[in-house]
All heavy atoms as an XYZ file, in Angstrom:
684
protein
N     173.692     45.396    161.543
C     172.308     45.059    161.838
C     171.743     44.202    160.698
O     171.907     44.516    159.529
C     171.492     46.336    162.000
C     170.027     46.094    162.262
S     169.190     47.660    162.590
C     167.684     47.034    163.203
N     171.066     43.143    161.054
C     170.436     42.246    160.088
C     169.244     42.946    159.448
O     168.374     43.459    160.141
C     169.983     40.968    160.808
C     169.434     39.908    159.865
O     168.968     40.258    158.760
O     169.456     38.729    160.238
N     169.151     42.984    158.108
C     168.035     43.664    157.458
C     166.686     43.010    157.730
O     165.635     43.601    157.492
C     168.385     43.589    155.967
C     169.383     42.514    155.838
C     170.103     42.431    157.162
N     166.691     41.795    158.270
C     165.440     41.103    158.570
C     165.015     41.266    160.025
O     164.046     40.667    160.456
C     165.560     39.616    158.211
C     165.861     39.318    156.744
C     165.954     37.814    156.525
C     164.821     39.917    155.817
N     165.720     42.095    160.796
C     165.387     42.291    162.202
C     163.981     42.846    162.402
O     163.386     42.652    163.455
C     166.393     43.227    162.880
C     167.693     42.522    163.216
O     167.717     41.272    163.180
O     168.675     43.223    163.505
N     163.435     43.535    161.406
C     162.110     44.141    161.555
C     160.980     43.108    161.456
O     159.846     43.414    161.722
C     161.907     45.236    160.501
C     161.835     44.716    159.108
N     162.964     44.332    158.424
C     160.789     44.504    158.294
C     162.593     43.913    157.221
N     161.295     44.006    157.115
N     161.308     41.878    161.078
C     160.293     40.833    160.958
C     160.070     40.197    162.323
O     161.001     39.850    163.027
C     160.717     39.767    159.932
C     160.820     40.400    158.544
C     159.766     38.593    159.924
C     161.365     39.471    157.480
N     158.791     40.046    162.681
C     158.474     39.361    163.934
C     157.281     38.449    163.725
O     156.693     38.419    162.658
C     158.245     40.367    165.070
C     157.040     41.250    164.809
O     155.968     40.759    164.466
N     157.194     42.550    164.971
N     156.905     37.697    164.738
C     155.841     36.709    164.582
C     154.447     37.321    164.545
O     153.537     36.743    163.986
C     155.920     35.673    165.707
O     155.728     36.321    166.953
N     154.251     38.493    165.110
C     152.924     39.117    165.102
C     152.602     39.769    163.765
O     151.480     39.773    163.312
C     152.821     40.178    166.207
C     152.893     39.570    167.587
O     152.468     38.403    167.731
O     153.368     40.247    168.505
N     153.577     40.337    163.176
C     153.397     41.038    161.906
C     154.560     40.605    161.026
O     155.698     40.970    161.281
C     153.401     42.539    162.144
C     153.091     43.347    160.926
C     152.963     44.815    161.334
N     153.176     45.651    160.192
C     152.198     46.071    159.388
N     150.958     45.732    159.639
N     152.461     46.830    158.359
N     154.263     39.832    160.003
C     155.318     39.200    159.206
C     156.368     40.189    158.756
O     157.544     39.933    158.803
C     154.709     38.482    158.001
C     155.726     37.825    157.128
C     156.376     36.687    157.552
C     156.049     38.354    155.900
C     157.329     36.085    156.768
C     157.004     37.753    155.101
C     157.639     36.614    155.539
N     155.948     41.340    158.301
C     156.906     42.293    157.756
C     156.304     43.684    157.784
O     155.103     43.859    157.787
C     157.217     41.902    156.306
O     157.938     42.912    155.658
N     157.163     44.671    157.760
C     156.677     46.034    157.629
C     156.445     46.372    156.164
O     156.027     47.473    155.848
C     157.672     47.036    158.248
O     158.934     46.870    157.607
C     157.807     46.811    159.737
N     156.711     45.427    155.282
C     156.493     45.600    153.851
C     154.987     45.595    153.575
O     154.307     44.595    153.796
C     157.187     44.454    153.103
C     157.108     44.574    151.607
O     156.066     45.010    151.092
O     158.089     44.210    150.945
N     154.466     46.707    153.091
C     153.015     46.829    152.895
C     152.487     45.846    151.860
O     151.351     45.377    151.978
C     152.656     48.262    152.476
O     153.216     48.570    151.213
N     153.281     45.508    150.874
C     152.825     44.559    149.855
C     152.700     43.165    150.464
O     151.705     42.455    150.243
C     153.785     44.555    148.642
C     153.388     43.490    147.641
C     153.816     45.936    147.984
N     153.692     42.777    151.260
C     153.635     41.475    151.934
C     152.416     41.425    152.848
O     151.675     40.435    152.868
C     154.931     41.207    152.732
C     154.791     39.957    153.592
C     156.114     41.084    151.792
N     152.178     42.482    153.592
C     151.027     42.513    154.497
C     149.710     42.435    153.736
O     148.771     41.775    154.172
C     151.062     43.762    155.376
C     152.060     43.668    156.495
C     151.842     42.452    157.378
O     150.700     42.198    157.810
O     152.814     41.727    157.622
N     149.630     43.115    152.591
C     148.404     43.064    151.792
C     148.120     41.639    151.312
O     146.993     41.150    151.403
C     148.517     43.994    150.592
C     147.272     44.017    149.729
C     147.374     44.960    148.547
O     148.233     45.864    148.559
O     146.588     44.778    147.602
N     149.159     40.967    150.842
C     148.997     39.592    150.370
C     148.646     38.666    151.533
O     147.782     37.801    151.422
C     150.263     39.112    149.628
C     150.198     37.624    149.319
C     150.447     39.923    148.352
N     149.303     38.875    152.657
C     149.022     38.058    153.838
C     147.558     38.202    154.270
O     146.891     37.218    154.591
C     149.965     38.460    154.974
C     150.152     37.380    156.023
C     151.331     37.759    156.894
N     150.926     38.654    157.927
C     150.861     38.310    159.224
N     151.207     37.101    159.597
N     150.486     39.173    160.120
N     147.048     39.419    154.246
C     145.664     39.661    154.609
C     144.710     39.001    153.612
O     143.687     38.451    153.995
C     145.373     41.166    154.701
C     144.012     41.479    155.253
C     143.796     40.909    156.644
O     144.585     41.133    157.548
N     142.720     40.146    156.826
N     145.071     39.031    152.341
C     144.238     38.371    151.326
C     144.186     36.864    151.557
O     143.138     36.244    151.386
C     144.744     38.698    149.920
C     144.411     40.114    149.507
C     144.868     40.410    148.095
C     144.487     41.837    147.727
N     144.768     42.142    146.323
N     145.321     36.278    151.941
C     145.327     34.848    152.266
C     144.408     34.568    153.457
O     143.645     33.601    153.454
C     146.744     34.347    152.586
C     147.505     33.866    151.390
C     148.636     34.534    150.970
C     147.115     32.737    150.693
C     149.363     34.098    149.871
C     147.822     32.284    149.598
C     148.949     32.974    149.182
N     144.496     35.398    154.477
C     143.650     35.204    155.666
C     142.181     35.336    155.300
O     141.346     34.530    155.742
C     144.036     36.212    156.748
N     141.849     36.335    154.484
C     140.452     36.509    154.064
C     139.966     35.335    153.229
O     138.834     34.878    153.378
C     140.294     37.808    153.280
C     140.486     39.043    154.127
O     140.438     38.985    155.358
N     140.735     40.161    153.490
N     140.845     34.852    152.348
C     140.474     33.701    151.515
C     140.270     32.456    152.371
O     139.353     31.675    152.126
C     141.557     33.465    150.460
C     141.217     32.371    149.488
C     142.129     32.422    148.269
N     141.958     31.278    147.411
C     140.979     31.136    146.532
N     140.075     32.063    146.403
N     140.909     30.057    145.777
N     141.099     32.277    153.367
C     140.947     31.128    154.264
C     139.622     31.211    155.007
O     138.915     30.207    155.152
C     142.121     31.068    155.245
N     139.262     32.404    155.466
C     137.987     32.572    156.176
C     136.810     32.291    155.246
O     135.841     31.621    155.629
C     137.890     33.986    156.749
N     136.895     32.778    154.023
C     135.837     32.548    153.036
C     135.710     31.055    152.729
O     134.603     30.511    152.653
C     136.152     33.332    151.766
C     135.095     33.235    150.703
C     135.477     34.092    149.496
C     134.474     33.949    148.379
N     134.845     34.737    147.197
N     136.854     30.388    152.566
C     136.850     28.949    152.308
C     136.255     28.172    153.465
O     135.515     27.199    153.268
N     136.559     28.607    154.674
C     136.015     27.920    155.846
C     134.494     28.052    155.893
O     133.781     27.098    156.167
C     136.638     28.449    157.134
C     136.181     27.658    158.329
C     136.757     26.426    158.611
C     135.152     28.112    159.141
C     136.332     25.665    159.685
C     134.714     27.364    160.214
C     135.305     26.141    160.485
O     134.860     25.395    161.539
N     134.009     29.263    155.595
C     132.555     29.471    155.585
C     131.885     28.613    154.520
O     130.813     28.065    154.741
C     132.227     30.943    155.341
C     132.475     31.825    156.533
C     132.127     33.271    156.216
C     132.477     34.171    157.393
N     132.250     35.579    157.093
N     132.522     28.499    153.364
C     131.933     27.750    152.252
C     131.988     26.242    152.478
O     131.025     25.530    152.231
C     132.657     28.103    150.951
C     132.083     27.431    149.726
C     132.759     27.934    148.462
C     132.146     27.279    147.236
N     132.773     27.794    145.995
N     133.135     25.739    152.956
C     133.346     24.295    153.073
C     133.318     23.776    154.510
O     133.409     22.569    154.721
C     134.680     23.912    152.422
C     134.731     24.246    150.955
C     135.493     25.314    150.499
C     134.021     23.503    150.027
C     135.548     25.636    149.149
C     134.062     23.810    148.678
C     134.824     24.878    148.250
O     134.878     25.191    146.916
N     133.240     24.685    155.482
C     133.283     24.305    156.892
C     134.510     23.438    157.194
O     134.432     22.466    157.943
C     131.986     23.599    157.304
C     131.800     23.599    158.807
O     132.213     24.540    159.483
N     131.194     22.568    159.324
N     135.620     23.806    156.577
C     136.866     23.060    156.754
C     138.042     23.979    156.427
O     137.889     24.958    155.705
C     136.892     21.839    155.843
N     139.189     23.640    156.972
C     140.418     24.370    156.663
C     141.263     23.518    155.716
O     140.890     22.386    155.370
C     141.235     24.654    157.930
O     141.725     23.398    158.439
C     140.399     25.361    158.990
N     142.415     24.026    155.342
C     143.329     23.258    154.504
C     143.925     22.077    155.278
O     144.560     21.209    154.684
C     144.447     24.151    153.969
C     143.978     25.171    152.942
S     143.378     24.402    151.413
C     144.883     23.715    150.777
N     143.699     22.022    156.564
C     144.162     20.889    157.364
C     143.226     19.688    157.234
O     143.487     18.647    157.823
C     144.270     21.290    158.838
C     145.386     22.280    159.080
O     146.439     22.154    158.423
O     145.200     23.178    159.918
N     142.155     19.842    156.482
C     141.187     18.749    156.334
C     141.870     17.500    155.798
O     142.879     17.570    155.098
C     140.046     19.180    155.426
C     140.490     19.514    154.019
C     139.457     20.233    153.210
N     138.423     19.344    152.747
C     137.487     19.686    151.875
N     137.445     20.905    151.380
N     136.583     18.825    151.510
N     141.301     16.353    156.118
C     141.906     15.097    155.676
C     140.905     14.194    154.960
O     141.106     12.993    154.855
C     142.545     14.366    156.860
C     141.534     14.030    157.948
O     140.318     14.282    157.769
O     141.964     13.512    158.993
N     139.841     14.803    154.429
C     138.817     14.012    153.756
C     139.016     13.920    152.244
O     138.199     13.302    151.558
C     137.426     14.572    154.063
C     137.269     16.012    153.599
O     138.246     16.780    153.684
O     136.161     16.374    153.160
N     140.074     14.497    151.727
C     140.364     14.415    150.298
C     141.615     13.584    150.069
O     142.568     13.648    150.838
C     140.580     15.816    149.702
C     139.400     16.786    149.766
C     139.802     18.136    149.197
C     138.190     16.238    149.035
N     141.594     12.827    148.985
C     142.775     12.043    148.621
C     143.798     12.954    147.962
O     143.494     14.092    147.569
C     142.374     10.928    147.640
O     141.990     11.499    146.390
N     144.995     12.454    147.814
C     146.027     13.222    147.129
C     145.571     13.545    145.707
O     145.747     14.663    145.224
C     147.369     12.465    147.128
C     147.936     12.433    148.550
C     148.368     13.094    146.156
C     149.175     11.585    148.712
N     144.948     12.579    145.047
C     144.475     12.820    143.687
C     143.404     13.909    143.666
O     143.380     14.740    142.749
C     143.933     11.542    143.056
C     143.636     11.733    141.583
O     144.572     12.114    140.837
O     142.484     11.542    141.175
N     142.534     13.959    144.658
C     141.522     15.018    144.713
C     142.169     16.388    144.923
O     141.752     17.377    144.315
C     140.510     14.719    145.819
C     139.587     13.565    145.463
C     138.737     13.126    146.632
O     139.236     12.952    147.752
N     137.450     12.948    146.385
N     143.198     16.434    145.775
C     143.922     17.695    145.960
C     144.578     18.116    144.649
O     144.550     19.297    144.268
C     144.985     17.568    147.055
C     144.428     17.640    148.447
C     144.389     16.618    149.357
C     143.854     18.775    149.088
N     143.816     17.053    150.526
C     143.468     18.376    150.387
C     143.607     20.081    148.696
C     142.874     19.244    151.294
C     143.007     20.954    149.608
C     142.646     20.528    150.880
N     145.174     17.158    143.943
C     145.803     17.467    142.656
C     144.781     17.947    141.638
O     145.053     18.855    140.853
C     146.560     16.247    142.126
C     147.853     15.915    142.856
C     148.377     14.545    142.421
C     148.892     16.995    142.609
N     143.600     17.352    141.657
C     142.542     17.785    140.741
C     142.135     19.232    141.033
O     141.980     20.049    140.116
C     141.328     16.866    140.848
C     140.235     17.214    139.865
C     139.074     16.231    139.894
O     139.142     15.201    140.601
O     138.080     16.518    139.214
N     141.981     19.564    142.313
C     141.659     20.949    142.688
C     142.760     21.897    142.210
O     142.471     22.967    141.645
C     141.496     21.089    144.208
C     140.213     20.560    144.730
N     138.994     21.114    144.428
C     139.951     19.528    145.562
C     138.031     20.447    145.047
N     138.588     19.469    145.738
N     144.008     21.514    142.420
C     145.132     22.352    142.009
C     145.147     22.524    140.490
O     145.373     23.628    139.977
C     146.448     21.751    142.499
N     144.885     21.454    139.771
C     144.864     21.518    138.315
C     143.751     22.455    137.829
O     143.967     23.268    136.927
C     144.664     20.125    137.735
C     144.740     20.068    136.222
C     144.569     18.656    135.712
O     143.680     17.934    136.164
N     145.420     18.256    134.781
N     142.592     22.372    138.431
C     141.476     23.248    138.055
C     141.820     24.716    138.321
O     141.522     25.588    137.500
C     140.207     22.842    138.794
C     139.653     21.512    138.325
C     138.563     20.950    139.230
O     138.268     21.553    140.283
O     138.022     19.888    138.882
N     142.460     24.977    139.463
C     142.871     26.352    139.781
C     143.906     26.852    138.779
O     143.857     28.008    138.343
C     143.430     26.433    141.203
C     142.416     26.157    142.294
C     141.329     27.227    142.398
O     141.562     28.382    141.984
O     140.246     26.903    142.896
N     144.849     25.986    138.399
C     145.871     26.371    137.427
C     145.244     26.658    136.066
O     145.646     27.600    135.372
C     146.935     25.278    137.313
N     144.254     25.874    135.676
C     143.570     26.105    134.405
C     142.842     27.445    134.431
O     142.890     28.204    133.449
C     142.617     24.942    134.114
C     143.356     23.654    133.780
S     142.376     22.131    133.823
C     141.006     22.486    132.803
N     142.190     27.753    135.539
C     141.535     29.065    135.675
C     142.566     30.180    135.561
O     142.328     31.196    134.905
C     140.805     29.177    137.017
C     139.535     28.345    137.071
O     139.037     27.921    136.007
O     139.038     28.125    138.192
N     143.715     29.998    136.187
C     144.776     30.995    136.160
C     145.209     31.290    134.718
O     145.371     32.447    134.333
C     145.955     30.507    137.009
C     147.091     31.479    137.102
C     146.942     32.672    137.788
C     148.306     31.198    136.513
C     147.989     33.578    137.892
C     149.362     32.092    136.601
C     149.201     33.290    137.286
N     145.373     30.254    133.914
C     145.752     30.427    132.512
C     144.672     31.204    131.767
O     144.974     32.086    130.949
C     145.997     29.063    131.835
C     147.201     28.357    132.458
C     146.160     29.220    130.325
C     148.509     29.094    132.316
N     143.409     30.915    132.047
C     142.321     31.658    131.408
C     142.386     33.135    131.781
O     142.223     34.013    130.918
C     140.965     31.074    131.808
C     140.670     29.668    131.297
C     139.360     29.160    131.910
C     140.596     29.635    129.778
N     142.616     33.428    133.048
C     142.692     34.827    133.496
C     143.854     35.552    132.812
O     143.707     36.690    132.360
C     142.870     34.919    135.013
C     141.804     34.245    135.828
C     142.106     33.691    137.059
C     140.490     34.147    135.380
C     141.136     33.066    137.829
C     139.514     33.516    136.140
C     139.846     32.980    137.361
O     138.892     32.364    138.124
N     145.008     34.904    132.742
C     146.175     35.516    132.103
C     145.889     35.798    130.629
O     146.210     36.873    130.111
C     147.427     34.624    132.247
C     147.908     34.616    133.691
C     148.543     35.100    131.308
C     149.019     33.636    133.942
N     145.281     34.839    129.943
C     144.968     35.012    128.531
C     144.016     36.177    128.327
O     144.221     37.020    127.439
C     144.382     33.716    127.951
O     145.325     32.656    128.139
C     144.077     33.858    126.464
N     142.990     36.269    129.155
C     142.034     37.373    129.071
C     142.731     38.714    129.288
O     142.522     39.677    128.535
C     140.921     37.159    130.104
C     139.989     38.316    130.296
C     139.201     38.607    129.037
C     138.187     39.726    129.305
N     137.502     40.134    128.102
N     143.560     38.802    130.307
C     144.255     40.053    130.621
C     145.197     40.442    129.484
O     145.250     41.613    129.088
C     145.008     39.936    131.962
C     144.002     39.806    133.111
C     145.929     41.133    132.183
C     144.603     39.336    134.413
N     145.931     39.487    128.936
C     146.836     39.782    127.824
C     146.067     40.310    126.620
O     146.508     41.247    125.954
C     147.633     38.538    127.442
C     148.677     38.153    128.494
C     149.494     36.974    128.062
N     150.456     37.434    127.055
C     150.981     36.637    126.138
N     150.648     35.364    126.083
N     151.844     37.107    125.277
N     144.918     39.721    126.336
C     144.098     40.194    125.218
C     143.633     41.623    125.459
O     143.652     42.460    124.552
C     142.901     39.266    125.013
C     143.268     37.907    124.428
C     142.076     37.002    124.312
C     141.256     37.436    123.100
N     140.296     36.416    122.665
N     143.193     41.908    126.666
C     142.740     43.257    127.007
C     143.875     44.268    126.889
O     143.706     45.356    126.338
C     142.161     43.289    128.423
C     140.857     42.547    128.579
C     139.687     43.259    127.921
O     139.626     44.499    127.991
O     138.839     42.564    127.336
N     145.044     43.916    127.414
C     146.191     44.818    127.349
C     146.644     45.042    125.903
O     146.965     46.158    125.513
C     147.347     44.289    128.190
C     147.125     44.317    129.705
C     148.265     43.608    130.411
C     146.966     45.734    130.212
N     146.661     43.997    125.116
C     147.070     44.119    123.717
C     146.085     44.999    122.953
O     146.493     45.845    122.144
C     147.170     42.742    123.065
N     144.806     44.841    123.198
C     143.790     45.644    122.511
C     143.924     47.118    122.863
O     143.630     47.989    122.050
C     142.400     45.139    122.863
N     144.372     47.410    124.071
C     144.542     48.787    124.513
C     145.950     49.309    124.259
O     146.292     50.403    124.666
C     144.195     48.892    125.998
C     142.732     48.672    126.294
C     142.453     48.730    127.777
C     141.012     48.683    128.142
N     140.219     47.611    127.619
N     146.781     48.468    123.648
C     148.173     48.827    123.326
C     148.988     49.130    124.583
O     149.915     49.908    124.560
C     148.229     50.016    122.365
C     147.390     49.878    121.137
C     148.069     48.991    120.119
C     147.343     49.066    118.781
N     146.749     47.893    118.331
N     148.615     48.491    125.713
C     149.361     48.672    126.954
C     150.547     47.710    127.046
O     151.377     47.839    127.915
C     148.476     48.469    128.176
C     147.484     49.564    128.389
C     146.206     49.287    128.804
C     147.831     50.899    128.198
C     145.282     50.305    129.021
C     146.918     51.907    128.392
C     145.644     51.615    128.813
N     150.559     46.744    126.174
C     151.689     45.824    126.169
C     151.906     45.355    124.739
O     151.064     45.576    123.874
C     151.478     44.636    127.105
S     150.372     43.363    126.480
N     153.010     44.716    124.542
C     153.311     44.184    123.210
C     152.923     42.723    123.152
O     153.579     41.937    122.459
C     154.788     44.402    122.903
C     155.157     45.868    122.836
C     156.631     46.102    122.589
O     157.343     45.162    122.180
O     157.076     47.235    122.828
N     151.867     42.368    123.852
C     151.396     40.999    123.852
C     150.914     40.642    122.444
O     150.288     41.468    121.782
C     150.227     40.816    124.818
S     150.551     41.388    126.500
N     151.187     39.443    122.001
C     150.690     39.061    120.666
C     149.169     38.994    120.680
O     148.557     38.693    121.704
C     151.301     37.668    120.451
C     151.604     37.160    121.827
C     151.902     38.370    122.660
N     148.570     39.316    119.565
C     147.113     39.193    119.452
C     146.772     37.710    119.538
O     147.278     36.905    118.766
C     146.619     39.773    118.124
C     146.756     41.267    118.052
C     145.808     41.994    119.016
O     144.771     41.478    119.398
N     146.203     43.189    119.419
N     145.963     37.348    120.496
C     145.605     35.943    120.714
C     144.281     35.629    120.072
O     143.421     36.420    119.950
C     145.568     35.646    122.213
C     146.866     35.947    122.966
C     146.649     35.799    124.448
C     147.972     35.023    122.517
């Protein structure tokens, strides 16, 4: 039996973590649609504008990681270097 037989088109996986992430993507898409009245299928942005959005998101991601590492290091939950 194929270990992937439990995957179907209605429900991606019986894996609860995958389903949780999938639901978060759906919720984020709905929130984005309400805010911008557009989906990711929109065609009003240039490639450079899409890259700029991606770069801004990546920069935010680095800030979040740095903040979390500092918090964990201060609480001695990880061996993260003091930043």
